[in-house]
C-alpha positions as CSV (number, residue, x, y, z in Angstrom):
1,M,124.7,124.6,129.0
2,Q,122.0,122.5,130.9
3,G,118.3,122.8,130.9
4,H,117.9,124.9,127.5
5,N,116.1,123.3,124.6
6,M,118.4,125.2,121.7
7,V,121.6,124.4,120.5
8,S,124.3,126.8,119.1
9,W,127.9,126.5,118.1
10,R,128.6,128.2,121.9
11,D,127.8,124.4,122.9
12,Y,131.0,122.9,121.3
13,E,133.4,125.4,122.0
14,G,136.9,123.6,123.7
15,A,135.9,120.5,121.7
16,D,138.0,119.7,118.7
17,G,136.6,118.2,115.4
18,H,134.7,121.3,114.4
19,G,137.3,123.2,112.4
20,Q,140.0,122.9,115.1
21,A,141.3,119.4,114.3
22,T,144.9,118.7,113.4
23,V,145.9,116.2,110.7
24,Q,146.6,113.6,113.2
25,D,143.3,114.3,114.8
26,V,141.8,112.8,111.7
27,V,143.7,109.8,111.4
28,E,142.7,108.9,114.9
29,L,139.1,109.7,114.3
30,K,139.3,107.3,111.1
31,K,140.4,104.4,113.7
32,A,137.5,105.2,116.2
33,L,134.6,102.7,116.6
34,S,131.6,103.9,113.9
35,A,128.4,102.9,115.2
36,G,126.7,103.2,112.0
37,S,122.9,103.0,111.5
38,S,122.7,99.0,110.2
39,I,119.5,96.7,111.1
40,N,121.3,93.9,110.2
41,A,124.6,93.4,111.4
42,P,127.5,93.8,108.9
43,A,130.4,91.5,108.1
44,T,133.0,91.7,110.9
45,A,135.4,94.3,110.3
46,A,138.0,96.8,111.9
47,G,136.7,99.6,113.6
48,E,132.6,98.6,113.1
49,G,130.8,99.3,116.3
50,F,127.7,97.6,115.5
51,P,128.3,94.5,118.1
52,L,128.7,96.8,121.0
53,R,125.5,98.6,120.0
54,V,122.7,97.6,122.8
55,E,119.2,97.6,120.9
56,S,116.8,100.4,121.5
57,L,113.3,98.7,121.7
58,E,110.1,100.3,123.2
59,R,108.4,98.6,125.4
60,T,104.8,99.2,124.6
61,L,103.8,96.9,121.6
62,K,102.4,99.2,119.0
63,N,99.0,98.1,117.3
64,T,98.5,98.5,113.6
65,T,95.1,96.7,113.5
66,Y,91.8,97.1,114.9
67,R,91.4,97.8,118.5
68,M,88.5,97.2,121.2
69,E,86.5,100.3,120.3
70,H,85.9,98.8,116.4
71,I,84.1,96.1,118.1
72,R,80.5,98.0,118.6
73,L,77.5,95.5,118.2
74,W,78.7,92.5,120.3
75,K,79.7,95.0,123.2
76,N,76.2,96.6,123.1
77,I,74.0,93.6,121.9
78,P,71.8,92.3,125.0
79,K,73.0,89.2,126.2
80,V,71.1,86.2,127.9
81,P,72.5,82.8,128.8
82,A,71.5,79.8,127.0
83,Y,71.0,76.0,128.6
84,N,70.7,74.0,125.7
85,T,72.2,73.9,122.5
86,V,68.4,74.6,120.6
87,E,67.1,77.8,122.1
88,E,63.6,78.2,121.6
89,Y,61.3,81.4,122.2
90,N,57.7,82.0,121.5
91,R,56.3,85.4,120.0
92,V,52.8,86.7,119.7
93,N,52.1,88.0,116.2
94,E,48.7,89.0,116.4
95,Y,46.2,90.2,119.1
96,G,43.4,89.2,117.2
97,A,42.2,89.7,113.7
98,H,43.0,93.2,112.5
99,D,40.0,93.9,110.5
100,Q,37.5,91.9,112.5
101,G,34.7,94.4,114.5
102,A,34.9,95.2,118.0
103,F,31.5,97.1,118.3
104,I,28.6,94.9,120.0
105,R,25.1,95.9,120.5
106,E,23.3,96.7,124.0
107,G,23.4,92.8,125.6
108,E,25.1,90.9,122.9
109,L,28.1,88.5,123.4
110,P,31.0,89.9,122.0
111,G,32.8,87.7,119.1
112,E,35.6,85.7,119.7
113,T,39.3,86.8,118.8
114,D,42.4,85.0,119.5
115,A,46.0,85.7,119.4
116,T,48.2,84.1,117.3
117,Y,51.4,82.8,118.5
118,E,54.8,81.3,116.9
119,R,57.2,78.9,118.5
120,V,60.8,80.0,117.1
121,Y,64.3,78.3,117.9
122,A,67.6,79.2,117.4
123,T,70.8,76.8,117.1
124,V,73.8,77.5,119.1
125,K,77.1,77.5,117.3
126,Y,80.9,77.4,118.5
127,L,83.7,79.6,117.7
128,G,87.3,79.0,118.7
129,T,91.0,79.4,118.4
130,L,93.9,77.6,119.1
131,R,96.9,79.2,120.8
132,R,100.4,78.3,121.5
133,V,103.5,79.4,123.0
134,T,106.7,77.1,123.1
135,H,107.9,76.8,126.7
136,V,111.4,78.3,125.8
137,M,109.7,81.5,124.6
138,S,107.7,81.4,128.1
139,L,111.1,81.5,129.8
140,V,113.1,84.2,128.0
141,K,112.7,87.7,129.0
142,P,110.1,89.7,126.3
143,A,110.0,93.0,125.2
144,H,106.0,93.6,126.1
145,G,105.0,91.5,129.2
146,N,104.2,88.0,129.6
147,V,104.2,86.3,126.1
148,I,101.3,83.8,127.4
149,A,99.0,87.0,128.2
150,Q,99.9,88.7,125.1
151,E,98.9,85.5,122.8
152,T,95.6,85.5,125.1
153,V,94.6,88.6,124.5
154,A,95.2,88.4,120.6
155,G,93.2,85.3,120.6
156,T,90.4,87.1,122.3
157,M,90.7,89.7,119.9
158,Y,90.4,87.4,116.9
159,L,87.2,85.7,117.9
160,L,85.7,89.3,119.0
161,R,86.7,90.4,115.1
162,Q,85.1,87.0,113.9
163,L,82.0,87.3,115.9
164,E,81.5,91.0,115.0
165,R,81.3,90.4,111.7
166,A,79.6,86.7,112.1
167,L,76.7,89.0,114.0
168,F,75.7,90.7,110.5
169,Y,76.9,88.0,107.8
170,A,76.7,84.5,109.1
171,D,74.5,82.8,107.3
172,S,73.5,78.9,108.1
173,T,72.2,78.0,104.6
174,L,75.8,78.6,103.1
175,D,77.7,76.9,106.0
176,T,75.7,74.8,108.5
177,D,78.7,75.3,111.2
178,Q,77.5,79.1,111.3
179,F,74.3,80.9,112.8
180,D,72.5,83.3,111.2
181,G,73.7,86.8,111.3
182,F,71.3,89.7,111.3
183,E,71.3,90.4,107.3
184,A,70.0,86.7,106.9
185,L,67.5,87.0,109.9
186,I,65.8,90.2,108.5
187,A,66.3,89.0,105.1
188,N,64.0,85.7,105.7
189,N,61.8,86.9,107.9
190,A,60.8,90.7,108.0
191,P,58.4,92.2,105.5
192,A,59.9,92.9,102.2
193,T,59.1,96.5,102.8
194,H,62.0,96.5,105.4
195,I,64.8,96.2,103.1
196,I,65.6,99.3,101.3
197,D,67.7,98.9,98.1
198,L,69.5,102.0,97.6
199,R,71.0,100.9,94.1
200,G,74.4,102.3,94.5
201,A,73.2,106.0,95.9
202,P,74.6,107.4,99.2
203,L,72.6,106.8,102.5
204,A,70.5,110.2,102.8
205,E,68.4,111.8,105.6
206,D,65.1,110.8,103.8
207,N,66.2,106.9,104.0
208,L,66.9,107.3,107.4
209,I,63.4,108.8,108.3
210,D,61.5,106.3,105.7
211,A,63.7,103.3,107.7
212,A,62.6,104.9,111.3
213,L,58.9,105.2,110.2
214,T,58.7,102.0,108.7
215,I,60.0,100.2,112.1
216,Q,57.4,102.6,114.3
217,N,54.3,102.5,111.8
218,A,51.6,99.6,111.5
219,P,51.9,96.6,111.5
220,A,55.7,97.1,112.7
221,Y,54.9,99.1,116.1
222,G,58.6,99.2,116.8
223,I,61.1,102.2,118.1
224,P,64.3,102.3,116.2
225,T,67.1,103.2,118.3
226,H,70.5,102.1,116.4
227,L,71.8,102.6,112.9
228,H,75.0,100.3,112.4
229,I,77.1,101.5,109.1
230,N,80.2,101.5,107.7
231,P,82.1,104.9,108.7
232,A,82.5,106.0,105.1
233,V,78.9,106.0,104.9
234,K,78.6,108.0,108.2
235,A,81.0,110.5,106.6
236,D,78.9,111.1,103.5
237,L,75.9,111.6,105.8
238,V,78.3,114.0,107.7
239,K,79.4,115.7,104.7
240,S,75.7,116.6,103.3
241,F,75.3,118.5,106.5
242,F,77.9,121.0,105.6
243,P,76.4,123.2,103.1
244,K,72.9,123.2,105.4
245,A,74.9,125.1,107.9
246,R,72.6,123.3,110.5
247,Y,75.3,123.8,113.3
248,D,76.6,126.0,115.8
249,L,80.1,127.2,115.4
250,M,79.9,129.0,118.6
251,E,79.8,126.0,120.7
252,K,83.2,124.5,119.4
253,Q,86.3,125.2,121.5
254,D,90.0,126.1,121.2
255,G,89.3,127.1,117.4
256,M,87.9,123.7,116.3
257,V,85.9,123.7,113.3
258,G,83.8,120.9,111.4
259,L,81.0,118.8,112.4
260,N,80.3,115.1,113.7
261,I,77.3,113.5,114.1
262,N,76.2,110.9,116.6
263,G,72.8,110.2,115.7
264,F,69.6,111.8,114.4
265,T,66.3,113.0,115.8
266,S,63.2,111.0,113.6
267,P,59.8,111.3,113.7
268,A,60.1,107.9,115.3
269,G,62.4,109.0,117.8
270,D,66.2,109.2,118.4
271,V,68.4,107.1,116.3
272,R,72.1,106.6,117.4
273,F,74.9,106.1,114.5
274,E,77.1,103.0,115.1
275,P,80.0,103.2,112.7
276,N,81.5,100.0,112.3
277,V,84.5,99.1,110.4
278,F,83.1,95.3,109.9
279,I,80.1,96.3,107.9
280,D,81.8,96.4,104.3
281,D,81.4,95.5,100.8
282,G,83.2,92.0,101.3
283,G,86.7,93.4,99.6
284,V,88.4,92.7,96.4
285,V,88.7,89.2,95.2
286,P,91.6,87.6,97.1
287,G,94.7,87.1,95.3
288,A,95.8,83.8,96.9
289,A,94.4,80.8,99.0
290,V,93.9,81.5,102.5
291,G,94.2,78.7,105.2
292,P,96.2,75.2,105.4
293,A,96.3,73.9,102.3
294,A,95.4,70.2,103.5
295,N,92.1,71.5,104.4
296,I,90.6,74.3,102.0
297,P,88.8,73.5,98.8
298,A,90.9,73.8,95.4
299,T,90.0,76.2,93.0
300,P,86.7,75.9,91.5
301,L,86.3,74.9,87.8
302,L,84.5,76.9,85.0
303,T,81.9,74.4,83.9
304,V,79.8,76.6,81.8
305,A,81.0,80.2,81.2
306,P,78.6,83.5,81.5
307,A,75.9,83.6,79.5
308,A,72.5,85.2,79.0
309,G,70.0,83.6,81.3
310,G,66.9,84.9,79.9
311,A,64.2,87.4,80.8
312,A,63.8,87.4,85.0
313,T,62.7,89.3,87.8
314,G,64.8,91.4,89.7
315,P,66.7,94.8,89.4
316,L,68.7,93.2,86.0
317,W,70.9,95.3,83.9
318,L,69.7,98.7,82.4
319,A,71.0,100.1,79.3
320,G,73.3,103.3,80.0
321,T,76.6,104.4,81.4
322,G,76.6,103.6,85.1
323,D,79.0,101.7,86.7
324,H,76.4,99.0,87.2
325,D,74.8,99.3,83.5
326,V,74.8,97.3,80.4
327,G,78.7,96.5,79.3
328,A,81.4,94.4,79.5
329,Y,82.0,92.7,83.0
330,I,84.6,89.9,84.5
331,W,83.5,87.8,87.3
332,R,86.1,85.6,89.7
333,I,84.6,82.9,91.6
334,V,86.2,81.4,95.2
335,A,85.3,78.1,97.0
336,V,85.1,78.5,100.5
337,N,84.6,76.1,103.6
338,R,85.2,76.3,107.2
339,F,89.0,76.2,107.0
340,G,89.7,78.8,104.6
341,Q,89.2,79.5,101.1
342,S,90.6,78.8,97.5
343,A,92.0,81.0,94.8
344,S,89.9,82.7,92.4
345,R,88.6,81.4,89.2
346,R,88.2,83.9,86.1
347,F,85.0,83.6,84.7
348,P,85.0,84.0,81.4
349,A,88.4,82.6,81.1
350,G,91.3,84.2,79.0
351,A,90.9,87.6,78.1
352,A,87.3,87.7,77.4
353,T,84.5,89.4,79.0
354,F,81.1,88.9,78.7
355,T,78.1,91.8,78.0
356,P,74.7,91.4,79.7
357,T,71.6,92.3,77.6
358,A,69.3,94.6,79.3
359,G,66.5,93.2,81.0
360,Q,68.0,89.7,81.3
361,S,70.0,87.7,83.9
362,V,73.4,86.0,83.8
363,T,74.0,82.5,84.3
364,M,77.4,80.7,84.6
365,T,78.3,77.3,86.4
366,T,80.8,76.1,88.6
367,T,82.1,72.9,90.5
368,D,84.5,72.3,93.4
369,G,88.1,71.5,92.0
370,G,88.5,68.6,94.1
371,G,90.2,68.2,97.3
372,P,88.0,69.1,100.3
373,A,84.5,70.2,99.5
374,A,83.5,73.7,99.4
375,S,80.8,74.6,101.6
376,Y,79.9,77.9,99.6
377,F,81.2,79.7,96.6
378,K,81.9,83.8,96.6
379,V,81.0,85.5,93.4
380,Y,83.2,88.7,92.4
381,R,82.6,91.1,89.8
382,T,83.8,94.1,88.4
383,L,82.4,97.6,88.0
384,R,81.4,98.2,84.3
385,A,84.5,97.9,82.2
386,G,86.3,97.2,84.8
387,A,89.7,95.3,85.0
388,D,90.3,92.2,86.0
389,L,91.3,91.6,89.7
390,T,89.4,94.5,90.8
391,Q,86.1,92.3,91.0
392,R,84.3,92.9,94.7
393,L,82.1,90.2,96.2
394,I,78.5,90.4,95.3
395,L,77.1,86.9,96.0
396,R,77.4,83.7,98.2
397,V,75.9,80.5,96.6
398,A,75.7,77.5,98.5
399,N,77.4,74.5,97.2
400,G,74.8,71.6,96.9
401,G,77.2,69.2,95.1
402,G,77.9,68.8,91.6
403,A,77.2,71.5,89.1
404,V,76.4,74.5,90.9
405,L,74.3,77.3,89.0
406,I,74.9,80.9,89.4
407,T,72.3,83.4,88.5
408,D,73.4,87.2,88.7
409,L,70.6,89.4,88.7
410,N,72.7,92.6,89.1
411,A,70.6,92.6,92.5
412,R,73.7,93.1,94.5
413,L,76.4,95.8,93.2
414,P,80.1,95.5,93.7
415,R,81.6,98.3,95.7
416,T,78.6,98.8,97.9
417,T,77.8,98.3,101.5
418,T,74.7,97.2,103.6
419,G,73.3,98.9,106.9
420,F,71.2,97.9,109.9
421,M,68.8,100.2,111.7
422,F,68.0,98.4,114.7
423,Q,65.5,98.6,117.6
424,Q,68.6,97.7,120.0
425,D,67.2,96.0,123.2
426,N,66.1,92.8,125.0
427,T,62.5,92.9,123.6
428,N,64.1,92.8,120.0
429,M,67.3,90.9,119.8
430,S,69.8,89.1,122.0
431,F,72.7,86.9,121.9
432,A,72.4,83.9,123.8
433,Q,75.5,82.4,125.3
434,L,75.8,78.7,126.5
435,A,79.6,79.7,127.3
436,P,81.0,82.8,127.7
437,M,84.2,83.1,126.0
438,I,86.5,80.9,128.0
439,K,90.1,80.0,127.9
440,V,91.0,76.2,128.2
441,P,94.0,74.6,128.7
442,L,95.3,72.0,126.8
443,A,97.8,68.9,128.0
444,I,101.5,69.3,127.4
445,V,102.3,66.7,124.7
446,D,105.5,68.7,123.4
447,T,107.7,71.4,124.8
448,A,104.8,74.0,124.0
449,I,102.0,75.3,126.2
450,R,98.9,75.2,124.5
451,W,95.4,76.2,124.7
452,M,91.8,77.0,123.4
453,Q,89.9,80.3,123.5
454,L,86.3,79.4,122.9
455,I,82.9,81.3,123.2
456,Y,79.3,79.2,122.4
457,G,76.3,81.1,121.6
458,T,73.8,82.4,118.8
459,P,71.9,85.7,118.1
460,K,68.0,86.0,118.5
461,L,66.0,88.3,116.5
462,Y,62.5,88.1,118.4
463,T,60.4,90.9,116.3
464,P,61.9,91.2,112.6
465,N,59.6,93.8,111.6
466,H,61.5,96.0,114.1
467,N,64.7,96.5,112.1
468,V,65.2,97.4,108.6
469,L,68.1,96.2,106.3
470,F,69.8,98.7,103.9
471,R,71.5,97.3,100.6
472,N,73.6,98.3,97.8
473,I,74.6,101.6,100.0
474,G,77.1,103.4,97.5
475,R,79.3,106.6,98.2
476,A,78.3,110.1,97.6
477,A,79.9,112.0,94.2
478,D,83.5,112.9,94.5
479,F,84.5,110.5,97.6
480,V,88.1,110.2,98.2
481,G,89.5,106.9,99.3
482,T,88.3,103.3,98.9
483,P,84.6,102.9,99.3
């Protein structure tokens, strides 16, 4: 039967092999070629039909990693041309002394007031990737289109991922080849009140309102427009609205229920949510080195094991039973330069742990392990009583050469993320491009086609106090999955 979408025994009427076969038919059947379901060719044997099978490969290349829609900030940040490797701009910080009187008596000369100006500069930095396709590979008939075009797309996506992450977390004090991302620009230039530390608590609506008012209120005078956060943080916000029944089921179509929130209306105006997968907690401590072995740093050395650092200012440790309170901890340290990073070193060594004292910091000392120098060190720490190799990133410390003192004030908490509330317009921020993303062919020196893909530029933050940085954002109770 043709055109039906069901199969019954009637379809097999008149066909042997379904209860009607003779013994001779069975003997002949055994002689038939067997297609099998092997992926790799089995040994050559009589009756093996594998050599006659034609591979069935879908023409569409399946993507198992991030896609263009995951690139959120780069696509929306205002872009301006740059004309030099050092980009300068001026900003006015004050129109006149805030508390100086402006009232005068009849006929008097008003008092003199002057605006305060500031010259600021940002240094252009360079990102690039080298791509290579052999000449032979460019001649074969590929499964998914032109191989050079495919690799060019892959190079573009690689650069966009590196750039998107760098816009948030790059830091020139750690690596002079990097520009300063918005975390460093806000932390180093905005007032302390523009950094909101949640200490492991989930982001809540009250926090958003406080941040929006911090941007709007004097002396900032800003207008918040966008909130960049990890998607899991947004999910916790969404879940907080379910018990409040603050949505209309009648607007749902086709029986769909549930809730999504694309932003919120604050007393300072509408703020759009931008869930960004590249805002994360830095990940679990890596299990192996990454990068070319000849260029990356060696595993750092344990010079001085973790010890009590004495009383200090900062959040520090508290007596309690929380994930970040006084208890046994294990640290691991990774050496990093522009080529990659080393394997990690456990602090303290062996099976030992270290228990901080309430109200005190923890100090330890490391040095380069030899070979290429590290630009900086990543410091990872467990949760309270956590197992080794579950450490999460908490600190990045510049390598000043020699013995490097690392001080853990418990200020950055493992398994927490950051968030950024921006006034995302060209009066507050931009990305200055000395050159847009370009592809530069290289000379053919062997039987391969090589090219570079490059982008030159730097972010600018004109008005740091028109932004708020959230730190140590935790997850809501009973969350499912990785934080």
